[in-house]
DRENSE-732849 format. One line per 3 residues: number of its first residue (from 1); their letters; for each residue x, y, z of C-alpha. Coordinates in Angstrom, 3 decimals. Example, Ala and Ser with C-alpha at 12.3 -4.5 7.8 and 13.67 -1.06 7.14 Angstrom:
BEGIN
1	as	12.300 -4.500 7.800 ~ 13.670 -1.060 7.140
// end
This chain:
BEGIN
1	mir	0.006 0.024 0.000 ~ 1.122 3.603 -0.644 ~ 0.109 6.396 1.763
4	mps	-0.859 9.653 -0.090 ~ -1.199 12.966 1.822 ~ -3.753 15.363 0.279
7	svp	-1.498 18.194 -0.697 ~ -0.696 18.737 -4.407 ~ 2.995 19.120 -5.240
10	sip	4.271 22.096 -7.266 ~ 5.360 21.342 -10.808 ~ 9.163 21.455 -11.166
13	ekv	10.738 23.690 -13.850 ~ 13.294 21.059 -14.788 ~ 13.352 17.226 -14.749
16	age	16.729 15.430 -15.115 ~ 18.251 18.716 -16.265 ~ 15.727 19.349 -19.067
19	tvs	13.306 22.329 -19.022 ~ 9.650 21.344 -18.659 ~ 7.581 22.780 -21.568
22	sdq	4.234 24.547 -21.094 ~ 2.318 21.561 -22.570 ~ 4.117 19.184 -20.122
25	qay	3.335 21.524 -17.212 ~ -0.312 21.585 -18.161 ~ -0.451 17.778 -18.364
28	ldg	1.260 17.268 -14.991 ~ -0.920 19.956 -13.353 ~ -4.039 18.153 -14.538
31	fft	-2.688 14.822 -13.473 ~ -1.939 15.853 -9.881 ~ -5.225 17.849 -9.630
34	glk	-7.097 14.639 -10.553 ~ -5.292 12.707 -7.866 ~ -6.097 15.392 -5.323
37	nrg	-9.811 15.219 -6.195 ~ -9.610 11.467 -5.501 ~ -7.998 12.137 -2.134
40	vsf	-4.423 10.964 -2.789 ~ -1.044 12.530 -3.380 ~ 2.573 11.496 -3.978
43	ana	3.934 13.834 -1.360 ~ 5.777 11.997 1.431 ~ 4.856 8.630 -0.108
46	epe	6.103 5.686 1.978 ~ 6.385 2.143 0.474 ~ 5.101 -0.805 2.368
49	agp	7.886 -2.497 4.387 ~ 9.113 -5.521 2.440 ~ 11.499 -8.294 3.481
52	qpk	14.610 -6.858 5.079 ~ 18.054 -8.204 4.065 ~ 19.558 -10.677 6.489
55	rka	22.283 -9.375 8.704 ~ 25.548 -11.057 8.038 ~ 26.677 -13.365 10.797
58	kii	29.516 -12.067 12.852 ~ 32.850 -13.565 11.763 ~ 34.975 -14.130 14.833
61	pee	38.793 -14.097 14.528 ~ 39.141 -17.862 14.711 ~ 36.712 -18.493 11.818
64	kmk	38.300 -15.705 9.815 ~ 41.733 -17.311 10.233 ~ 40.392 -20.669 9.067
67	rel	38.819 -19.075 5.973 ~ 41.929 -17.156 5.016 ~ 44.167 -20.226 5.272
70	hpf	43.271 -23.736 6.311 ~ 45.393 -24.556 9.295 ~ 46.881 -27.694 7.643
73	daf	48.039 -25.426 4.800 ~ 50.089 -23.506 7.353 ~ 52.705 -26.307 7.568
76	pil	55.100 -24.438 5.221 ~ 54.984 -21.552 7.649 ~ 55.837 -23.905 10.509
79	rkr	58.835 -25.141 8.582 ~ 59.937 -21.593 7.763 ~ 59.786 -20.504 11.384
82	akg	61.615 -23.633 12.419 ~ 64.597 -22.643 10.254 ~ 64.895 -19.435 12.223
85	nea	63.872 -21.013 15.530 ~ 61.191 -18.296 15.629 ~ 58.150 -18.064 17.892
88	pek	54.812 -18.193 16.041 ~ 52.739 -15.164 15.098 ~ 49.300 -14.795 16.669
91	edv	47.534 -16.479 13.793 ~ 50.099 -19.226 13.691 ~ 49.501 -20.020 17.397
94	frf	45.923 -20.951 16.500 ~ 46.688 -22.734 13.198 ~ 49.584 -24.822 14.486
97	kwn	47.223 -26.512 16.966 ~ 45.925 -28.492 13.964 ~ 49.254 -30.319 14.117
100	glf	48.913 -30.771 17.856 ~ 51.367 -28.001 18.692 ~ 50.483 -25.621 21.498
103	wlg	52.714 -22.597 22.076 ~ 53.648 -22.318 25.819 ~ 54.643 -18.656 25.808
106	plh	54.997 -16.653 27.896 ~ 55.958 -19.476 30.334 ~ 58.318 -21.238 27.933
109	egy	59.720 -20.546 24.505 ~ 58.576 -23.767 23.000 ~ 55.615 -26.051 22.230
112	mcr	53.642 -28.707 23.930 ~ 52.828 -31.478 21.473 ~ 49.634 -33.517 22.040
115	lrm	49.317 -36.813 20.235 ~ 46.365 -38.792 18.853 ~ 46.286 -42.294 20.291
118	pgg	42.793 -43.803 19.746 ~ 41.823 -45.757 22.785 ~ 45.144 -45.016 24.456
121	tvs	46.958 -47.885 22.837 ~ 50.768 -47.756 22.472 ~ 53.289 -50.438 21.425
124	ssq	56.672 -51.095 22.996 ~ 58.467 -49.814 19.890 ~ 56.404 -46.618 19.913
127	mre	57.099 -46.132 23.607 ~ 60.826 -46.409 23.071 ~ 60.721 -43.899 20.229
130	las	58.688 -41.485 22.375 ~ 61.276 -41.815 25.094 ~ 64.023 -41.039 22.554
133	itd	62.133 -38.060 21.126 ~ 61.575 -36.495 24.530 ~ 65.279 -37.026 25.370
136	dia	66.428 -35.554 22.045 ~ 64.130 -32.588 21.534 ~ 61.859 -32.190 24.556
139	wgy	62.299 -32.121 28.340 ~ 62.913 -35.741 29.143 ~ 59.455 -36.920 30.178
142	lqi	56.000 -37.731 28.858 ~ 52.737 -36.605 30.339 ~ 49.746 -38.994 30.398
145	ttr	46.579 -36.983 29.947 ~ 43.053 -37.563 31.200 ~ 42.096 -38.667 27.642
148	nnf	44.215 -41.847 27.325 ~ 46.888 -39.803 25.620 ~ 50.451 -38.482 25.710
151	qlr	51.829 -34.950 25.641 ~ 55.456 -33.859 25.187 ~ 56.958 -30.628 26.554
154	vvk	58.939 -28.377 25.734 ~ 59.788 -28.476 21.992 ~ 61.731 -25.652 20.445
157	prd	60.403 -24.178 17.182 ~ 63.451 -25.462 15.286 ~ 62.589 -29.056 16.253
160	tpe	58.928 -29.164 15.253 ~ 59.361 -30.641 11.707 ~ 61.642 -33.373 13.119
163	lir	59.099 -34.077 15.862 ~ 56.186 -34.503 13.442 ~ 58.352 -36.641 11.123
166	rlq	59.512 -38.951 13.892 ~ 55.980 -39.414 15.210 ~ 54.724 -40.416 11.750
169	dcg	57.687 -42.750 11.212 ~ 56.713 -44.854 14.260 ~ 53.023 -44.960 13.394
172	lts	51.815 -42.116 15.622 ~ 50.444 -38.680 14.779 ~ 49.504 -35.355 16.323
175	rga	47.226 -34.406 13.413 ~ 44.048 -32.755 14.547 ~ 44.977 -33.025 18.254
178	gad	44.064 -29.446 19.110 ~ 41.709 -26.562 18.447 ~ 38.514 -27.108 16.396
181	nlr	38.890 -30.810 15.835 ~ 37.684 -34.162 17.078 ~ 40.118 -34.772 19.911
184	nft	41.648 -38.084 21.001 ~ 38.959 -40.834 21.097 ~ 38.861 -42.475 24.511
187	asp	37.808 -46.057 25.095 ~ 37.709 -48.595 27.881 ~ 41.411 -49.209 28.602
190	tag	40.866 -52.916 29.242 ~ 38.875 -53.454 26.030 ~ 39.432 -56.865 24.513
193	fdp	40.593 -58.599 27.653 ~ 38.168 -57.492 30.390 ~ 36.145 -60.500 31.572
196	hel	33.133 -58.322 32.422 ~ 32.888 -56.258 29.208 ~ 29.861 -56.565 26.957
199	idv	31.869 -55.737 23.830 ~ 35.439 -55.040 22.781 ~ 35.198 -51.417 21.701
202	mph	38.785 -51.110 20.452 ~ 38.017 -52.170 16.805 ~ 35.199 -49.621 16.700
205	ikd	37.271 -46.781 18.140 ~ 40.052 -47.472 15.629 ~ 37.555 -47.663 12.768
208	lah	36.225 -44.260 13.792 ~ 39.691 -42.803 13.939 ~ 40.528 -44.103 10.440
211	yiv	37.258 -42.674 9.073 ~ 37.944 -39.234 10.588 ~ 41.532 -39.068 9.340
214	nnq	40.363 -39.627 5.791 ~ 37.639 -36.945 5.727 ~ 38.751 -33.315 5.511
217	efy	35.258 -32.166 6.677 ~ 36.042 -33.254 10.211 ~ 38.911 -30.811 10.577
220	dlp	36.778 -27.653 10.695 ~ 34.390 -27.828 13.628 ~ 32.847 -24.857 15.431
223	rkf	34.947 -25.899 18.483 ~ 36.683 -28.926 20.045 ~ 34.735 -32.166 20.137
226	nvs	35.113 -35.322 22.286 ~ 33.952 -38.881 21.620 ~ 34.226 -41.842 23.874
229	mdg	33.139 -45.514 23.921 ~ 32.564 -47.656 27.028 ~ 32.314 -51.434 26.602
232	ggl	30.860 -52.148 30.026 ~ 34.000 -53.563 31.670 ~ 35.663 -52.863 35.017
235	ckv	37.725 -49.827 33.968 ~ 35.723 -46.668 33.548 ~ 36.252 -44.128 30.784
238	aed	33.816 -41.304 31.731 ~ 31.918 -41.505 28.500 ~ 29.195 -39.231 29.858
241	tnd	31.636 -36.296 29.993 ~ 31.986 -36.262 26.166 ~ 30.082 -34.493 23.400
244	igl	29.162 -37.961 22.176 ~ 29.379 -40.946 24.484 ~ 28.615 -44.527 23.518
247	rai	27.748 -46.930 26.348 ~ 27.358 -50.655 25.744 ~ 24.087 -52.230 26.790
250	qls	22.564 -55.714 26.513 ~ 19.108 -56.057 24.976 ~ 16.562 -58.841 25.025
253	epv	14.628 -59.895 21.917 ~ 11.758 -57.472 21.300 ~ 8.334 -59.084 21.631
256	egh	5.543 -58.474 19.205 ~ 4.026 -55.032 19.792 ~ 7.323 -53.395 20.854
259	plh	8.372 -50.514 18.543 ~ 11.637 -52.294 17.754 ~ 10.091 -55.711 17.032
262	gkv	11.506 -56.918 13.746 ~ 14.134 -54.147 13.698 ~ 16.617 -55.470 16.286
265	kag	17.608 -58.788 17.714 ~ 18.829 -59.668 21.172 ~ 22.465 -58.661 21.746
268	vyf	24.810 -55.825 22.504 ~ 24.108 -52.276 21.324 ~ 25.396 -48.853 22.087
271	kil	23.259 -46.330 23.912 ~ 24.060 -42.770 22.674 ~ 24.660 -39.910 25.075
274	lgg	24.866 -36.327 23.832 ~ 26.108 -33.001 25.069 ~ 28.689 -33.648 27.788
277	vtg	31.128 -30.888 28.729 ~ 31.773 -30.859 32.451 ~ 33.743 -27.614 32.253
280	hqe	30.349 -26.104 31.412 ~ 28.727 -28.228 34.138 ~ 26.919 -30.519 31.668
283	fae	26.847 -34.286 31.527 ~ 26.026 -36.074 28.262 ~ 22.461 -37.295 28.481
286	dcg	20.670 -40.273 27.025 ~ 19.053 -39.064 23.801 ~ 16.829 -42.110 23.414
289	vic	18.817 -43.569 20.531 ~ 20.799 -46.783 20.267 ~ 22.937 -48.110 17.414
292	rpe	24.308 -51.419 16.283 ~ 28.053 -51.663 16.924 ~ 28.728 -52.098 13.187
295	dat	26.930 -48.784 12.566 ~ 28.728 -46.833 15.294 ~ 31.180 -45.008 12.974
298	evi	28.545 -43.831 10.525 ~ 26.106 -42.788 13.336 ~ 28.808 -40.761 15.071
301	aal	29.788 -39.193 11.746 ~ 26.138 -38.188 11.121 ~ 25.777 -36.677 14.555
304	trt	29.102 -34.822 14.183 ~ 28.246 -33.515 10.710 ~ 24.995 -32.137 12.095
307	yir	27.000 -30.185 14.592 ~ 29.565 -29.051 12.042 ~ 26.875 -27.632 9.784
310	ngn	24.766 -25.993 12.432 ~ 26.944 -25.251 15.474 ~ 27.511 -21.705 16.611
313	rsn	30.468 -20.181 14.821 ~ 29.946 -16.614 16.017 ~ 30.420 -17.099 19.753
316	rgk	33.225 -19.358 20.992 ~ 31.643 -19.441 24.466 ~ 28.451 -20.971 23.034
319	srl	29.889 -23.129 20.332 ~ 29.947 -26.570 21.968 ~ 27.356 -29.194 21.004
322	iyl	25.345 -28.771 24.271 ~ 24.351 -25.238 23.148 ~ 23.043 -26.440 19.815
325	lke	21.012 -29.065 21.637 ~ 19.614 -26.449 23.981 ~ 18.735 -24.155 21.079
328	wgv	17.164 -26.786 18.871 ~ 16.047 -29.489 21.229 ~ 17.120 -33.109 20.889
331	dkf	14.344 -34.111 18.537 ~ 15.231 -31.550 15.902 ~ 18.915 -32.381 16.168
334	lae	18.219 -36.108 15.688 ~ 15.935 -35.437 12.716 ~ 18.763 -33.492 11.050
337	aee	21.202 -36.346 11.821 ~ 18.807 -38.844 10.326 ~ 18.729 -36.921 7.041
340	ifg	22.517 -37.184 6.924 ~ 22.644 -40.813 8.064 ~ 20.080 -41.745 5.406
343	epl	17.660 -43.752 7.546 ~ 15.805 -43.522 10.860 ~ 17.846 -44.009 13.976
346	lrl	16.820 -46.733 16.461 ~ 14.805 -45.184 19.256 ~ 14.850 -46.742 22.709
349	ped	13.824 -44.960 25.944 ~ 16.312 -44.901 28.781 ~ 14.541 -47.446 30.990
352	dvl	13.016 -49.666 28.297 ~ 12.116 -53.216 29.289 ~ 14.521 -54.557 26.644
355	inv	17.572 -53.342 28.554 ~ 19.077 -56.046 30.732 ~ 20.844 -55.038 33.906
358	vdk	24.226 -56.709 33.835 ~ 25.862 -57.171 37.225 ~ 29.587 -56.837 37.605
361	pev	31.762 -56.577 40.689 ~ 32.820 -53.204 42.084 ~ 36.617 -53.295 41.933
364	pha	38.291 -50.251 43.500 ~ 40.557 -48.514 40.998 ~ 40.627 -51.413 38.562
367	hlg	43.149 -49.525 36.441 ~ 45.792 -50.465 39.105 ~ 47.073 -53.788 40.362
370	lhp	46.721 -57.360 39.117 ~ 43.519 -58.565 37.377 ~ 42.679 -61.803 35.545
373	qkq	41.694 -61.430 31.865 ~ 38.969 -63.252 30.050 ~ 41.699 -65.136 28.240
376	agm	42.497 -68.118 30.460 ~ 45.793 -67.908 32.235 ~ 46.409 -64.259 31.274
379	nwl	46.377 -61.071 33.384 ~ 46.572 -57.329 33.118 ~ 48.794 -55.274 35.398
382	gvy	47.904 -51.680 36.150 ~ 50.953 -49.592 37.033 ~ 50.869 -46.414 39.059
385	vpv	52.395 -43.355 37.384 ~ 52.332 -40.363 39.849 ~ 50.003 -37.692 38.372
388	gll	50.897 -39.008 34.909 ~ 54.522 -37.844 34.803 ~ 56.579 -40.542 33.052
391	qse	60.332 -40.063 32.796 ~ 61.955 -41.258 29.589 ~ 63.852 -44.075 31.336
394	ear	60.656 -45.251 32.995 ~ 59.000 -45.285 29.514 ~ 61.794 -47.628 28.320
397	vfa	61.156 -49.867 31.341 ~ 57.479 -50.142 30.402 ~ 58.430 -51.017 26.817
400	dvs	60.844 -53.746 28.004 ~ 58.425 -55.274 30.540 ~ 55.552 -55.318 28.067
403	erf	57.721 -57.119 25.565 ~ 59.373 -59.603 28.006 ~ 56.268 -60.583 29.925
406	gng	53.334 -59.536 27.653 ~ 52.847 -59.039 23.936 ~ 54.376 -55.576 23.664
409	emr	51.095 -53.733 24.074 ~ 50.198 -51.037 26.636 ~ 47.081 -48.974 27.383
412	lti	46.854 -45.505 28.928 ~ 44.047 -44.699 31.337 ~ 42.086 -41.532 32.102
415	yqn	43.648 -41.711 35.617 ~ 47.025 -41.121 33.990 ~ 48.334 -44.678 34.623
418	iii	49.486 -47.479 32.340 ~ 48.103 -51.026 31.907 ~ 50.263 -53.868 30.642
421	pni	47.997 -56.718 29.429 ~ 48.499 -60.322 28.384 ~ 50.895 -61.381 31.144
424	pdd	50.811 -65.213 31.760 ~ 50.096 -66.398 35.333 ~ 53.637 -67.695 35.782
427	qve	55.192 -64.384 34.675 ~ 53.237 -61.972 36.915 ~ 55.680 -61.832 39.808
430	aak	58.655 -61.471 37.509 ~ 56.959 -58.591 35.722 ~ 56.179 -56.838 38.998
433	aal	59.746 -57.316 40.203 ~ 61.142 -55.849 36.992 ~ 58.902 -52.812 37.422
436	aks	59.766 -52.446 41.134 ~ 63.478 -52.514 40.359 ~ 62.963 -49.218 38.519
439	glr	60.698 -47.747 41.195 ~ 57.423 -48.469 39.446 ~ 54.685 -50.070 41.564
442	cea	51.361 -51.701 40.781 ~ 49.685 -51.028 44.088 ~ 48.411 -47.750 45.463
445	sli	46.240 -46.744 48.376 ~ 42.502 -46.045 47.972 ~ 43.468 -42.390 48.086
448	rgg	46.481 -42.271 45.844 ~ 45.008 -44.606 43.187 ~ 42.252 -42.174 42.285
451	vaa	44.211 -38.963 41.837 ~ 44.257 -37.063 38.522 ~ 45.816 -33.676 37.946
454	ctg	46.099 -31.347 34.945 ~ 49.385 -29.788 33.751 ~ 49.327 -26.883 36.259
457	nry	51.126 -23.566 36.096 ~ 54.565 -24.999 35.618 ~ 53.756 -25.440 31.942
460	ckf	50.255 -24.024 31.308 ~ 49.617 -20.292 31.158 ~ 45.961 -20.685 32.132
463	ass	46.580 -22.554 35.374 ~ 46.536 -20.674 38.725 ~ 48.529 -23.250 40.705
466	dtk	51.001 -26.096 40.610 ~ 48.288 -28.793 40.389 ~ 50.575 -31.834 40.098
469	gha	52.851 -30.767 42.900 ~ 49.969 -29.939 45.241 ~ 48.130 -33.184 44.361
472	lev	51.123 -35.260 45.477 ~ 51.575 -33.167 48.654 ~ 47.936 -33.675 49.609
475	vdy	48.117 -37.461 49.011 ~ 51.355 -37.800 51.021 ~ 49.776 -35.871 53.874
478	ler	46.559 -37.898 53.888 ~ 48.218 -41.278 53.612 ~ 50.241 -40.566 56.818
481	rii	47.095 -39.756 58.772 ~ 44.156 -41.769 57.565 ~ 43.321 -45.151 56.015
484	ldq	40.207 -45.546 53.919 ~ 38.264 -48.748 53.216 ~ 36.439 -47.232 50.281
487	pin	38.074 -45.704 47.176 ~ 37.894 -41.984 46.473 ~ 38.820 -39.980 43.371
490	ihv	40.549 -36.603 43.752 ~ 40.601 -34.433 40.615 ~ 42.934 -31.384 40.666
493	tgc	42.487 -28.821 37.946 ~ 44.238 -25.525 37.413 ~ 41.547 -23.346 35.769
496	phs	37.834 -23.304 34.752 ~ 38.737 -25.185 31.534 ~ 38.676 -28.174 33.846
499	caq	41.097 -30.459 32.001 ~ 41.191 -32.728 35.079 ~ 37.359 -32.451 35.425
502	hyi	37.060 -31.346 39.059 ~ 33.298 -31.567 38.812 ~ 33.317 -35.327 38.505
505	gdi	35.686 -36.198 41.351 ~ 34.573 -37.455 44.769 ~ 36.678 -34.396 45.712
508	gll	37.491 -31.776 43.081 ~ 40.010 -29.019 43.560 ~ 39.808 -25.947 41.297
511	ack	42.825 -23.695 41.468 ~ 42.520 -20.019 42.367 ~ 44.514 -17.156 43.813
514	vkv	43.905 -16.495 47.496 ~ 44.479 -13.227 49.353 ~ 45.984 -13.920 52.815
517	edq	46.990 -11.636 55.627 ~ 50.505 -10.230 55.849 ~ 51.239 -10.989 52.199
520	dep	51.175 -8.436 49.419 ~ 50.592 -10.938 46.618 ~ 47.887 -13.578 46.445
523	veg	49.033 -17.174 47.022 ~ 48.053 -20.371 45.186 ~ 44.941 -22.105 46.479
526	yhi	41.838 -24.036 45.659 ~ 38.068 -24.122 45.842 ~ 36.985 -27.535 47.149
529	fvg	34.087 -29.405 45.497 ~ 32.565 -32.670 46.707 ~ 30.160 -35.368 45.466
532	ggf	30.984 -35.613 41.769 ~ 30.865 -38.834 39.813 ~ 30.492 -40.289 36.332
535	gtn	29.209 -43.335 34.518 ~ 27.300 -45.649 36.751 ~ 28.352 -43.584 39.803
538	qkt	26.983 -40.363 38.360 ~ 24.646 -38.690 40.811 ~ 25.388 -35.044 40.305
541	lgr	28.152 -32.634 39.480 ~ 30.427 -31.733 42.353 ~ 29.182 -28.914 44.630
544	qlf	31.492 -26.279 46.084 ~ 31.961 -26.877 49.751 ~ 34.871 -24.488 50.634
547	ksv	36.187 -21.460 48.810 ~ 39.680 -20.093 48.441 ~ 41.708 -22.437 50.659
550	pag	45.486 -21.681 50.467 ~ 47.605 -24.581 49.157 ~ 49.950 -26.192 51.676
553	ddl	49.066 -26.761 55.347 ~ 45.624 -25.161 55.123 ~ 44.556 -27.317 52.195
556	nrk	46.084 -30.441 53.614 ~ 44.317 -30.076 56.947 ~ 41.039 -29.214 55.275
559	mht	41.198 -32.367 53.126 ~ 42.048 -34.445 56.193 ~ 39.188 -33.182 58.320
562	llv	36.849 -33.716 55.380 ~ 37.831 -37.388 55.177 ~ 37.693 -37.768 58.990
565	sym	34.158 -36.353 58.949 ~ 33.235 -38.827 56.248 ~ 34.572 -41.835 58.132
568	khr	32.947 -40.756 61.363 ~ 29.477 -39.848 60.136 ~ 28.842 -42.217 57.192
571	lkk	26.345 -45.045 57.300 ~ 28.151 -48.388 57.629 ~ 30.588 -48.582 54.667
574	esf	28.864 -45.884 52.704 ~ 30.810 -44.514 49.718 ~ 32.055 -40.977 49.785
577	isf	29.767 -39.885 46.961 ~ 26.699 -41.328 48.774 ~ 27.732 -39.630 51.974
580	ttr	28.203 -36.218 50.456 ~ 25.098 -36.293 48.206 ~ 22.747 -37.108 51.098
583	hdi	23.896 -34.006 52.983 ~ 23.325 -30.471 51.901 ~ 26.380 -28.224 51.684
586	gal	25.621 -26.435 54.920 ~ 25.468 -29.711 56.881 ~ 28.736 -30.924 55.349
589	etl	30.447 -27.648 56.212 ~ 29.261 -27.881 59.786 ~ 30.613 -31.442 60.140
592	vls	34.036 -30.514 58.746 ~ 34.320 -27.324 60.851 ~ 33.416 -29.220 63.995
595	eee	36.219 -31.698 63.283 ~ 38.592 -28.776 62.788 ~ 37.660 -27.496 66.269
598	vaa	38.324 -30.905 67.751 ~ 41.698 -31.108 65.985 ~ 42.567 -27.635 67.200
// end
């Protein structure tokens, strides 16, 4: 519609630079007079509002850098800077993460290199080469991460091409290990030899890794992405803390009338969990979908592609999968994934009658100590590595022992320890003796065996404290003063990124700076969380119990009185997570403070 005010406009003397003749003026005057008599005019005419052009999405710096030059195409720049032993430019810092290289400045003039080791598997020959690499061009030790993985520190710029070449030569890679990529795929560390597992997930995790490596599409995600598979065995893998988690379940044959009758048979399937990111205080939740093990790779690929094509690329803080799920809802997300997958996904509610409850023993810290395998006469040996720091000579010992007494294979755990499988019954004691000769032990207390710590501020610019050092100090202090009969997990993390996942520990410590009297500068300290768990022990995320406790004596005493309160006020042999979750925070604080008064 056009709005026409009633006034008649004056006739212009010129139009487009040409003089208007008397005949033309007369015609226009009559035309406008006629419009006036009909009650309309062109003066101040306003067109009806039509469709407005779409605003262009904001391009954030990270997305702009990827569009200007794909990070894998930055490898020549890496080589050029290596020749001059030069630190990376700002854009290079981001792009070089595609090759698993993280610049450590300003703490150190070098890189941390993170590997990709699907399922945490490593051979004896690979372990020896990693030990040699870290001796030759890094700082003489390996770090075991909380994702069944290795990191090397500190690598000078000049050594980065040699590092990448030597990794590839021994069958390892760092490709896609950082930034906006699918990170290392975690899996049950005892897969294939656990007598209580429902399925060996290792072939499936390796198939997924091979699929991803050969598809360029999976190297440009809105943000980092984690995938994990749990086969149902004794060793947990925290699959519900991942963007996509697969959990093995046992199904009965569907009876007539059940929605899946004629579509599935009795057997093992994977339940699919979506949206985990504990740093954002979110567990992955059952989305009501299952998949056949043989379809796992394609289903994960379809779910990931849905995220790649629709995830938030204009706000890094809202770019993880959980935020797309919250925006769309699970049903819309699954419908999009089905379009990509090419057929309907199998729907199964969380508590469906088809799901069989499979009992298995509760083995405290099954990633440590001696355990029988499902292969008759064979055993796995879980070896304690203090907060995941493995010296190069210790790495060589592991390689030797795995070859002499096993089959040369090792597995890394999310608790930063190493498992040596396939040790015959008559070789177990000899294997333990060989490890002990080098100071490596297979037993740890119910406190020490469940400790995990991130890198800390010795090597990470984001961390507020020396997490690994403080974790060991706390454990040493507690072991001298208290003996537990139930296992606990202590997760020590240096910043809100939560690499050590403080929210899922029985006790979680989050580093902070603490202002204390008589000191000008803040000191290192921690917020203390309690009651976290994961997997079958998941009840809730950890809740903050104490704030800003200085590291050292204050933290050690607080941790001790917390455990004393637990032992004194629990019900029979109640677990720590059950004890803490049945009390509100105020009640727990009162119990601990009362113990502190008694101790004082």
